[in-house]
C-alpha positions in Angstrom: 7.8 -12.7 6.6 8.2 -9.3 5.0 11.9 -9.2 6.0 12.4 -12.6 4.4 10.9 -11.5 1.0 13.0 -8.3 1.2 16.1 -10.3 1.6 15.1 -12.7 -1.2 14.4 -9.9 -3.5 17.8 -8.3 -2.8 19.5 -11.6 -3.5 17.8 -12.0 -6.8 18.9 -8.5 -7.8 22.5 -9.5 -7.2 22.5 -12.7 -9.3 23.1 -11.0 -12.7 26.4 -9.6 -11.4 27.7 -13.1 -11.0 27.1 -14.2 -14.6 30.4 -13.1 -16.1 32.4 -14.8 -13.4 30.4 -18.0 -13.7 30.8 -18.2 -17.5 34.5 -17.5 -17.5 35.2 -19.8 -14.6 37.0 -17.0 -12.7 35.9 -16.1 -9.2 35.9 -12.6 -7.7 37.7 -11.7 -4.6 35.2 -11.5 -1.7 35.4 -9.8 1.6 33.0 -10.6 4.4 31.7 -9.8 7.8 30.2 -12.7 9.8 29.0 -13.5 13.3 27.3 -16.4 15.1 27.4 -19.2 17.6 30.6 -20.6 19.0 30.7 -23.5 21.4 33.7 -25.0 23.3 34.0 -28.7 23.0 34.1 -31.1 26.0 37.6 -32.0 25.1 38.7 -28.6 26.4 41.4 -28.6 29.1 42.4 -32.1 28.2 39.2 -34.0 29.0 38.2 -36.9 26.8 34.4 -36.2 26.6 31.5 -34.7 28.4 31.2 -37.4 31.1 34.9 -37.1 31.8 34.6 -33.3 32.3 31.6 -33.7 34.5 33.4 -36.3 36.7 36.8 -34.7 36.9 36.4 -30.9 36.4 36.1 -30.4 40.2 39.4 -32.0 41.0 41.2 -30.2 38.2 39.8 -26.8 39.2 40.5 -27.4 42.9 44.1 -28.0 42.0 44.2 -24.5 40.4 42.2 -22.7 43.1 41.4 -24.2 46.5 38.4 -21.8 46.6 36.7 -23.6 43.8 33.1 -24.3 44.6 32.1 -27.9 43.8 30.1 -27.8 40.7 29.3 -29.5 37.4 28.8 -28.4 33.8 25.2 -27.2 33.1 25.6 -26.0 29.5 27.9 -24.3 27.1 27.5 -21.2 24.8 29.6 -18.6 23.0 29.8 -16.1 20.1 32.2 -15.2 17.4 32.7 -12.1 15.1 35.0 -12.1 12.1 36.1 -9.9 9.2 37.9 -11.6 6.4 38.7 -11.8 2.6 38.9 -14.7 0.1 41.6 -14.2 -2.6 41.0 -16.6 -5.5 44.0 -17.5 -7.6 42.4 -17.4 -11.0 45.7 -17.9 -12.9 45.6 -21.5 -11.8 42.8 -23.0 -13.8 42.0 -26.4 -12.2 38.6 -26.8 -13.8 35.3 -25.0 -14.7 34.3 -22.8 -11.9 36.9 -24.3 -9.5 39.7 -22.2 -8.0 42.3 -22.4 -5.3 42.7 -19.4 -3.1 43.9 -17.8 0.1 41.4 -17.2 2.9 42.3 -14.6 5.5 40.4 -13.6 8.6 42.0 -10.2 9.4 40.2 -10.1 12.8 38.5 -12.7 14.8 37.0 -12.3 18.3 35.6 -15.3 20.0 34.3 -16.0 23.5 33.2 -19.5 24.7 31.6 -20.3 28.0 31.0 -23.4 30.1 28.1 -22.5 32.4 28.6 -24.3 35.8 26.0 -24.8 38.6 25.3 -21.7 40.5 26.9 -18.3 39.6 30.0 -19.9 38.2 31.4 -19.9 34.6 34.6 -20.8 32.8 35.3 -18.4 30.0 37.6 -18.9 27.0 38.4 -15.7 25.0 40.5 -15.4 21.8 41.7 -12.4 19.8 43.2 -13.8 16.7 43.7 -13.7 12.9 43.6 -16.7 10.5 45.2 -17.5 7.2 45.4 -20.5 4.9 44.6 -22.2 1.6 41.1 -22.6 0.3 39.3 -24.4 -2.6 36.2 -22.8 -4.1 33.6 -24.5 -6.3 30.8 -22.5 -7.9 28.2 -25.0 -9.1 25.7 -22.3 -10.2 25.4 -18.6 -10.7 25.6 -16.8 -7.3 26.4 -20.0 -5.5 29.8 -20.9 -4.2 31.2 -23.4 -1.7 34.6 -22.9 0.0 36.6 -25.5 1.9 39.6 -24.2 3.8 42.3 -24.9 6.4 44.0 -22.2 8.4 46.7 -21.4 10.8 45.4 -19.1 13.6 47.8 -16.6 15.1 46.3 -16.0 18.5 47.4 -12.5 19.5 45.8 -12.8 23.0 44.0 -15.7 24.6 42.6 -16.3 28.1 40.7 -18.7 30.4 38.9 -17.1 33.3 37.1 -18.8 36.2 34.3 -16.5 37.3 32.9 -17.1 40.8 31.4 -14.8 43.5 34.1 -15.3 46.1 37.1 -14.9 43.7 39.3 -11.8 43.6 40.1 -12.6 39.9 43.9 -12.4 40.2 44.7 -16.1 40.1 41.6 -17.1 38.2 42.7 -15.4 34.9 45.2 -17.3 32.8 46.6 -15.4 29.8 48.7 -16.2 26.8 50.0 -14.1 23.9 51.3 -14.6 20.3 50.7 -18.3 19.9 49.2 -20.5 17.2 46.1 -22.7 16.8 44.4 -24.2 13.8 41.0 -24.4 12.1 39.2 -26.0 9.2 35.8 -25.4 7.8 33.4 -24.8 4.9 31.5 -21.7 3.7 28.4 -21.7 1.5 27.8 -18.4 -0.3 24.5 -17.5 -2.0 24.8 -14.1 -3.6 25.9 -11.9 -0.8 24.9 -14.2 2.1 27.5 -16.5 3.6 26.9 -19.5 5.9 30.0 -20.9 7.7 30.9 -24.0 9.8 34.3 -24.2 11.4 36.2 -26.5 13.8 39.0 -24.9 15.8 41.7 -27.1 17.4 45.0 -26.8 19.2 46.0 -25.3 22.5 47.6 -22.4 24.3 50.1 -21.9 27.1 48.1 -19.8 29.6 49.4 -18.6 33.0 48.1 -16.5 35.8 49.6 -13.5 37.7 51.6 -15.9 39.9 53.2 -17.6 36.9 51.2 -20.8 37.2 50.1 -22.5 34.0 46.5 -23.6 33.6 47.8 -26.7 31.9 46.2 -30.0 31.0 43.7 -32.0 33.2 45.3 -35.3 32.2 49.1 -34.6 32.3 51.8 -32.1 33.1 51.7 -30.4 29.7 51.8 -26.6 30.0 49.6 -26.2 26.9 45.8 -26.2 27.4 43.7 -27.8 24.7 41.0 -25.4 23.6 38.9 -27.0 20.8 35.6 -25.5 19.6 33.0 -25.4 16.9 31.4 -22.3 15.3 28.4 -21.7 13.0 28.1 -18.3 11.4 26.1 -16.2 9.1 27.6 -13.2 7.3 27.5 -10.9 4.3 30.0 -10.7 1.4 31.0 -7.5 -0.5 
């Protein structure tokens, strides 16, 4: 409770610094650091939904590795960390306290996990950046809402099947310098930022033997890797 009131007091102290921007309609450039929960969707790898993944993951994984231990999906979890900047275009006045801008995530590290039965997991890992247009509306002092869409250059991505009997060589599928996409919304209150984002698209990932992880439903070399993230961060 003491920490909550300390944070609230700090937010209230920052509100006067937003007055000039709010009255002029201009919006300051804001950089941010954020982190939070990131979950893979059950449409990953080409499945249509959770039940489809539960029913058919075993056959798909066995086709990739005969040592696959029959299992089903128990849960999913993940985390994300990002550093970015929002550049408002104040020269384009589209209305009171509304501005277009460019939103850049300079660095984004994301790991998503399907927990399987036993000591088995399917990991998805992404090292990426993001850039795209944004729209910001500031309905009140110290409050702003951003809506954005981004292209995500994925510098390195991987899917890894972790199991006790595996040697790891053919269970790691990697890909480099490819693109995915994301769309989302941020809500900023003073220096605190809450974010919600949907990532979609796919990557061509292959193992040390040159075999693609592919798609569970067809012969496409690209693996669908959709996800959802909810973050909290701080602007400066």
